[in-house]
N, C-alpha and C positions, 0 to 999 in steps of 0.2 A: 279354830282350823289347827290341828295337831299333824306333826309327823313322827314316824318311826324315827325315834332319836339314833339308833345304831345303824339306820342303812345307808349304806355309802351312796353318794352323789355322782352322777355321770356329767363330768364338768365339758365331754367333748360336744355335749348340744348346744352349750352359749359361748358364744363369742364376746371377749369384754373390749369394747373400744373406747370406751370413756379416757378422755384425755387425748385421744389421737385427732388431729385434722381429720375434717370429712372431706373437702373439697369446694370446689366451685359453688355458690348458689344463687341463683336469680330470683329473688322473691320480691314482687311486688310492694312498696311501701305505703301508708296511709290507707286508704278505703282498701285497696288491694289486700295488704297486710292483716289488715282488721278482717277480711272475709274470710281470709285463710285460717285464721283462729277460729272463727266462729264456727266455721263447715268443717273443716279437716281435723278440727280436735275432738271429734266424736270416734273415733277410730276407724278406719279403712281399709282400701286396697290399694297399693300403689300410687304412692305421692302426685305422678304424674296427672290422675284423674283431677287434680286440684291444680294445676297450673304452678308446682312449685319444685318441676323440673326442671334442670337446664335444656332437655329435650335429647341428649345425646346418652350414650349408653355409658356410665361413668364405673371407674375402676373399684373393685370392693376394696382394695387396698391392704394394710398390715392389720393382722387380729392379735390381740393377746393371745399367748400359749395358752391353751386348756391347762396345764400343769401350774399355771399361774391361781386361776380362778379355784382351782382344784385343792391348792396350798390351803385357801382361804374358807373354802366349800366343801368340806370334806364327807359330812352325814349329813343326817334328818336334823339332828342336833343345832348345827349351824343354821339350819335352814329357819328354826325358832328364834334365832336371836338376831338375824341379819336379812333385810331386805333383798340383797343382790343372789344371796343364797338359798333364799324362800322362792323367787323367780325360778332358779336353776331347778329347784325340785318340782314347783309346778310342772315345768318342761319336760321333766324327766317322767311325770304321773301321766301327761299328756300322750307323751309318745308312747307309753305303755299301753295306755289304753286303746288309741287309734290303732296299735300296730295289732292287737288281739281282735279288735274290731272290722278290720279290713279282712283279716286272715277268716272270721268268722263268716265272713260273707263270701267267701272264695275270690277276695282280691289280694292286690299287693300294696302295703302301705310304704310309702317313700320317707323318711325321716325329714325334717324340717330344720335349720339351724335359728337359733334366738340372737340377735345382734343388740348388745348395750351400748349406748351411744351419750355424747353429749353434745347439745346443740345443734351438729349437722352431721350428715351421714352420706356417705356417698354408695348408692345401690346399683345393682343392674337395672332399675327402673328408673335412675337418675339420682339425682343429689335432694336431699329432703332437709328441712329445717325441723327442730323440735315442733314449732306451731302445729304440724301436720297430725302429731299425737301418734301413740300406736299405730303401725302400719305393716300391712303384709304386702312383700314383693312376689308376685309369681313368677318373675322370669329368672330370680334366684333361689327362688323357694325359702326365703327367710324372712323372719318377724323380727321387726326393729322396736325398739324401745327406749325412749329416754326417761330414766325413774322419776325424774323431776316433773313428768305428766301427773303421777299421783298425789302429788302436793297441788298441781291446777285441778285435779277432778275434787278435794274437797275443799279448794279456796274459790277458784273462779266458778265451778261448776256447780257448787253446792253440795256434793256427794258426803256422807259419813265417813267412806273409807275404810281402811281397816286390812288386814290380810287377805280376806276371801273375796272383796272388792278387786283388789288387785288380781288375783286368780282369774275372776271374772275376765277381766281384761285380754289377758294374756289366751286364756280359753277361746274367747273370740276369734283372737288374730290364728289360732291354730285352726278354730272353723274355716276360716278363709282358706287355710292351705288344705284342708280335706275338699271343698270345694275345688280347688285347683286339680285335685288330683283325680275327681269323680267327673271334671268336664262342667261342672255347674256355672261357672264364671263364664264360660263362653255366651251363657243365654243373656247377658248384660247388653253387648255390643254397644250401641251408642244410646240406649234407653238410660240415662244417667241423673235424672232429677225427676222429681214429683212423687207424691205420695202413693202411688200404683207401680212406680218406674222398676224396672229390674233389680237398678242398684238398690232400693229400697229392700226389695225381697231378698237379694243377697245378703245385706247386711241382718236381717232378721233371721235368714238361716244359720246365720253365724252364731247370732245369740242360742238358738235353739242348740246348734252344736254344742255350745258351751254347756247349756243345761243337761244334755245329753250325758257330759264326761263328769260333771257334778254328781249325777246320780250313780254312777260307777266308781268314782272316785277313793272311794275308800272299802272297795270293794278287788279294786285293779290290783294283782300283784305285781311286782318288779322282779325282771328275771335273775338279779343277783342275789336276792332274798327270798323270794315266793311269799314275800308279805306286802300287803300294801303299802306303799311312801306315803300315804296320807290315812291318818290312822283315825283321825274322828272330823266330823263337820257338825256345827250345831244350826239350832234354828235361827240364831242370830247371826249365824255366817251366811246364811242363804239370804236372809232379810239383807244384809250388807250389799250381797250382791246387785238382789232385786232395785236397791237403792243406788247402786251405781250403773245399773242398766236404765232407769227412770232419767238419770241426772243428766244421760249423753243423747234422750231423744230431741231430736229436731225440734220439736215445737218448745222443750224448756228451755234448749239453749237459745231460741230466737225468742223467746219472750222475756228470757233475762238480757240478753242482749239490746232489745228494739222496743221491747213492751207490746209485741203482736208477732202473730205466727203466720207462715206463708206455705201451706203445703205443695204449692206448686214449686218450691224448691226444696223439698225436702231430698236429704240422700241415702238417710238412713233408718227412718220410720220415725214416730210419736214415742214417747215416753210407755205408754201404755202398751204399745205394740212391741215395744223392746221387752218390756217385763212378760209379757203374754208369752213370748215364745221362748226366751228361757225358761218359764214354769212351764210350759209344753214339754220341753227336752228333760228337764229335772224329774218330772212327775213319772213321765212313760219311759226315760232312759233308751229311746227307740229312735234312731235317726231317720226312719222312714217315716214317723211322725212331723218331721221337718219339711215337708214341702211346701214352701211358700209359696213356690210359682203356679201351684195347682189353682 
């Protein structure tokens, strides 16, 4: 994964709350806490679905000035050297692609902000801990990441990791933002568990949308330069993304944790399904091919 070294990065799209207090949190310990880690760590939508919210609308809280992040993450060259700058650059590329894609389909894209945090964070969906993993909150249209998750992904979850594995995770959350804008999230309702549930279909579609962006990532121009921000993706990058998708399949996580699988409790889909739908998006580059609800 390579970036245009001279391209300016837009830090206004990312809020850095690392090191700031996140607010009150009510997460059960013991078996409940373990279940939270095993189930929620596979990335999702709104931590309240996993019982890790305090049940109230929490204040968004103070965020670091974009100027402070911009000072560290000025150009694509910084994205080559620093993880947080790389996440910022990935967000910039994603927003440029979806802006253009919505316009091409006579729609209007509303940008989503990304929030970097440590340990726990207050959101319009409630207060969540890092155990939830990356998630998207539809109430405030923000994607939330504790960058320590990527160490969990390569450690506890056994993924190979790497820059584009991380980019896949970010792209998946922006897939949820697209679903929020298009109204697809409304299809889930209370159908939140099981191999054929609406919740699983929602997650698989987000994987497909991540693949669609990947297909176009090296050809999507940035408004500031007229050039793509991501200049190269290799076969190894794609393999790392597929490996990451497989590592967070419900069956893989359950097998590693308990030695068995139970499709009736799935919320995100199997390893094979997650890889399959990412591949569908990547090969076609067409979001119309991502109808997992059909």
